[in-house]
N, C-alpha and C positions, 0 to 999 in steps of 0.2 A: 034795225039792228037789236037784238038784244045783247043782257052780258055773259059771259059764262059763266055756269055755276062755282070756278076758280077766284071767282073773282072778290076782292075785298068785301065783306057787309057792306062798309060805307056805301057801296058803290063806285067810289074813285078810281079811273084808270086815265091812263096817257093813252090817246090816239095818236097811231103814227100811219103814215104813207110814204112811199116812194116819191121821189119830186119826181120821175118821168110816169107817174100813175096822176100826178094833179093836172088836170088837162086845164085849157083857154076856154070860158064857155062865152062864144061871141054874146053879143046883144043881151038886154033884161034875162034875169033867172041866176040859178049860180048862186053861188054864195062872195059877199062883195068883200075883195080882197085891197089892202093898200100894197105898191110899190114900190121898197125901200133900195131895192140896188138892180142891177141891172148886170150882168155878167155876159158878155159872147163869148164863145169859146168856138175852138176848130169845131167841133162834129153841131156846135145847138147854143142854145143862150139859157143860160140859168135866171133865174127871176127866184130875187129873195122876198118874203111877201109877210104880211102878219092881216093875221087873218082873227079875229076877236081876243088882239092883246097877245097873240102867239104866234111866234117865228115859224114859215114855214117856206119850203122851196118849191119849183116849180121849173121842171126842165125838158125843153123842147128842141126838137130837130128844125125847126123854123124858126122866122124871126120876126119875132111878133112887133109891130109899131110901137110898146110901151115904152115910160120912160118913168123916173124914181119920181114919186111924189103922185101916180095914177089910181085911178082905181079898179080895178079890175074885175069879172066875175070868173070865181073857178068851179069847178066841177069833180067830184071824186068818186069814182065809182064804189060801193059798197063793196062790193066785196076784195078792193084794193085797199082797203081798212084796215089796219093790224092792231088790238090791243094788247096795253103792257100792266104791269102791276108797278104803280108809284113807288112802291117802298122795298122790292128787288127788282124792278127794271125786267124781270122773266114777261117774255109773250104769253098772255092768255092764249088757249085754245078754245075752239066749240068743240064741242064734244065728238061732233062727226070729225074733225083737221086733225087728221095724222100728224106726231110730233117729226120734226124733222131730225 
């Protein structure tokens, strides 16, 4: 995944992904994240994770057998990753993406 042309000159960006786009990846592989908190909801489960020192949430309609303190492996499809300018907070779009 390359940076959009309008990314800051220093290349610093904020990476974002919606919690429902973060997937548990069974077994080995994926990115290792630590579980900080599990929130069962009526519809599913929200897992609060720490990945490389950053907070991240995962939402699933399943009831995974994970607990605070566990290490899980996650996967995020590159198409679901969004980039933001750390100074303005504005979404950085690739040239082929239409503005919303």
